[in-house]
C-alpha positions as CSV (number, residue, x, y, z in Angstrom):
1,M,23.4,36.4,2.1
2,S,19.6,36.3,1.2
3,A,17.1,38.6,1.6
4,R,15.1,36.5,3.6
5,R,17.7,37.0,6.3
6,H,17.9,40.8,5.8
7,P,14.3,41.8,6.2
8,W,13.4,45.1,5.4
9,W,12.9,46.8,8.9
10,L,16.5,45.5,10.1
11,G,18.3,49.3,9.3
12,L,15.6,50.6,10.9
13,A,16.0,48.4,14.0
14,A,19.6,49.1,14.0
15,V,18.7,52.9,14.1
16,T,16.4,52.7,16.6
17,G,18.9,50.1,18.8
18,A,22.1,52.3,18.7
19,G,19.8,55.5,19.4
20,F,17.9,54.0,22.2
21,L,21.5,53.1,23.9
22,V,23.0,56.5,23.3
23,G,19.8,58.3,24.8
24,L,19.9,55.8,27.9
25,G,23.7,56.4,28.4
26,L,23.3,60.1,28.5
27,T,22.0,59.4,32.0
28,W,24.0,58.1,33.4
29,R,26.6,59.2,36.1
30,I,30.0,57.5,34.8
31,R,32.9,56.9,37.2
32,R,36.2,55.3,36.0
33,V,38.2,53.7,37.8
34,R,42.0,52.7,36.5
35,V,40.8,53.8,32.6
36,Y,42.8,56.9,32.3
37,E,45.7,55.1,32.6
38,R,44.8,52.4,29.7
39,Q,44.1,55.6,27.8
40,A,47.4,57.1,28.2
41,A,48.9,53.9,26.5
42,L,46.4,53.7,24.0
43,A,47.8,57.2,22.8
44,R,51.1,56.3,22.9
45,G,50.4,53.4,20.4
46,E,49.7,50.1,22.4
47,R,46.9,47.9,21.6
48,C,44.5,45.7,23.8
49,I,42.2,42.7,24.2
50,Y,39.1,43.7,25.8
51,A,37.8,40.9,28.5
52,L,34.2,41.4,29.8
53,W,31.4,39.1,30.5
54,H,28.6,39.0,28.4
55,A,26.0,40.1,31.3
56,R,27.8,43.6,31.6
57,L,28.5,44.8,27.6
58,L,25.4,46.9,27.3
59,A,27.1,49.6,29.5
60,L,30.0,49.4,28.2
61,T,28.8,49.4,24.5
62,F,28.4,53.0,25.3
63,T,31.4,54.0,27.2
64,H,33.6,52.4,24.3
65,R,31.8,53.7,21.8
66,G,33.5,55.4,18.5
67,R,37.2,54.3,19.2
68,D,37.7,51.6,16.6
69,V,37.4,48.3,18.9
70,A,36.6,45.4,16.8
71,V,34.6,43.3,18.3
72,L,33.6,39.2,18.0
73,I,29.9,38.6,17.4
74,S,27.9,35.4,17.2
75,Q,26.8,33.9,14.2
76,H,23.4,32.9,16.1
77,R,20.2,34.2,14.6
78,D,20.7,38.0,16.2
79,G,24.2,38.6,15.3
80,E,23.1,40.7,12.4
81,L,21.3,42.9,13.8
82,I,23.3,43.3,16.4
83,A,26.8,43.8,14.2
84,R,24.1,46.6,12.5
85,I,23.5,48.4,16.0
86,V,27.7,48.6,16.7
87,Q,28.9,49.6,13.8
88,R,26.5,52.9,14.0
89,L,28.1,53.2,17.0
90,G,31.2,53.2,15.7
91,Y,32.6,49.6,16.1
92,A,34.1,47.1,13.4
93,A,32.2,43.9,13.8
94,A,33.9,40.1,13.1
95,R,31.9,37.5,12.6
96,G,32.1,34.2,14.7
97,S,32.2,32.3,17.9
98,S,33.3,29.3,19.6
99,T,30.1,27.5,19.5
100,R,29.6,28.0,15.3
101,G,32.3,30.2,12.8
102,G,34.8,30.4,15.5
103,D,37.7,29.5,13.0
104,E,36.2,32.2,10.3
105,G,35.9,34.8,13.6
106,M,39.6,34.2,14.9
107,R,40.9,35.6,11.6
108,E,38.6,38.3,11.1
109,M,39.7,39.3,14.3
110,L,43.3,38.6,13.7
111,R,43.1,40.6,10.4
112,M,41.4,43.1,12.6
113,A,44.9,42.9,14.7
114,E,47.0,43.4,11.8
115,E,45.2,46.7,11.4
116,R,45.5,47.7,14.6
117,H,42.1,47.7,15.7
118,L,41.3,47.3,19.6
119,L,40.0,44.3,19.9
120,A,37.1,43.1,22.7
121,I,35.7,39.4,23.6
122,T,33.2,38.3,25.7
123,P,34.7,35.2,26.1
124,D,31.3,33.7,27.4
125,G,29.4,34.7,25.0
126,P,27.1,34.1,23.0
127,R,25.7,30.7,25.1
128,G,27.5,30.4,27.7
129,P,28.3,29.1,30.8
130,A,28.1,32.7,32.3
131,G,31.1,33.9,33.8
132,R,33.4,30.9,32.2
133,V,36.5,32.0,30.1
134,K,36.5,30.1,26.8
135,P,39.7,29.2,25.3
136,G,40.1,31.7,21.8
137,L,40.8,34.5,23.8
138,V,43.8,32.8,25.3
139,Y,45.3,32.0,21.5
140,L,43.9,35.2,20.1
141,A,45.9,37.1,22.9
142,S,48.6,34.6,22.1
143,R,48.7,35.1,18.6
144,T,48.3,39.1,18.1
145,G,51.0,39.8,21.5
146,F,47.9,42.3,23.2
147,P,47.8,42.3,26.4
148,I,44.0,41.2,27.7
149,I,42.6,44.1,29.8
150,P,39.6,42.4,32.1
151,V,37.2,45.0,31.9
152,A,33.5,45.4,33.9
153,A,30.8,47.5,34.5
154,S,28.2,48.3,37.1
155,A,25.1,50.1,37.8
156,S,23.6,51.3,41.2
157,R,20.0,49.7,39.3
158,S,19.4,47.7,36.8
159,W,17.3,45.8,35.1
160,V,18.3,42.0,35.3
161,L,16.8,39.8,32.8
162,D,15.8,36.3,32.7
163,S,18.6,35.0,30.4
164,W,20.9,32.4,30.5
165,D,23.8,34.9,31.9
166,R,21.2,37.4,33.8
167,F,21.9,39.9,31.4
168,R,21.7,43.7,32.8
169,I,20.2,46.5,31.7
170,P,21.2,49.9,33.9
171,W,18.1,52.2,35.0
172,P,17.9,55.4,33.5
173,L,20.0,57.7,35.8
174,A,21.6,55.0,37.5
175,T,25.3,55.4,38.6
176,I,28.0,53.3,36.5
177,V,31.1,52.5,38.0
178,E,33.6,51.4,35.0
179,A,37.1,49.8,35.8
180,Y,40.0,48.0,34.1
181,G,41.9,45.5,35.7
182,P,45.7,45.1,35.5
183,P,47.0,44.1,32.0
184,I,47.4,40.2,31.0
185,Q,50.2,39.5,28.7
186,I,49.7,35.6,27.2
187,P,53.5,34.4,26.1
188,P,53.5,33.6,22.4
189,T,54.2,29.8,22.3
190,L,52.1,27.5,24.7
191,D,51.4,24.3,25.2
192,D,47.8,22.6,25.9
193,D,48.8,22.7,30.0
194,A,49.6,26.1,30.0
195,A,46.7,27.2,27.8
196,E,44.4,26.3,30.0
197,A,46.3,27.9,33.3
198,W,46.7,30.7,31.5
199,R,42.5,30.1,30.5
200,V,41.9,30.1,34.7
201,R,43.6,33.1,35.6
202,V,41.9,34.7,32.9
203,E,38.5,34.1,33.8
204,G,39.6,34.5,38.3
205,A,41.1,38.7,36.7
206,I,37.4,39.4,35.0
207,H,35.5,38.0,38.3
208,D,38.0,40.0,40.3
209,V,37.4,43.3,38.3
210,T,34.1,42.6,38.2
211,R,33.1,42.2,42.2
212,E,35.1,45.5,42.6
213,V,32.5,47.3,40.0
214,S,30.1,45.6,41.7
215,R,30.9,46.7,45.1
216,L,32.1,50.2,44.1
217,S,28.3,51.1,42.9
218,G,26.1,49.6,45.4
219,E,24.9,46.8,43.4
220,E,21.6,45.8,44.0
221,R,21.5,41.9,43.1
């Protein structure tokens, strides 16, 4: 990739971005719901795919740092900076999305699954529509055999950006509620109708856990 696409300030911006998130996150009070059961399963060697909405990834990026999680990051213009930030936080980055470079991104995630990384996907990213699961998540779960774990986080107070998904940045000193939904095991062989049925089921499960954490945190809308 050319120097034009890797400007001199990119490394400094990545250090600053990672430092900002860690500094902000250390001020939060974090309440976890059904998280420790999954951590025990991971300690036994189980692996999974975390599935979360793009709007709520910031808090979860902080709480899951340093856990050997591979994340799928879009090849859109800001992707290189995002990839460098999350790598500084202990994530592995696969580049691609359902809108550009998706096949390449899925191949990279499959490779990381073979290396026994945990996986994480925002199935409505990077451009939406918000709150809608795209087919790649079900395909990945079917191919890897990893269960999908719906996950969400909500803050008692957040800045809500005027973006396509109303992206949320929790305030300093906010209370964060983080929760996992029940694991969803996708069969290894699916026809188109079955894949769509599982896609709808997963979408509903992520919405369910998101509503739960919103209620428990007293989230301001």
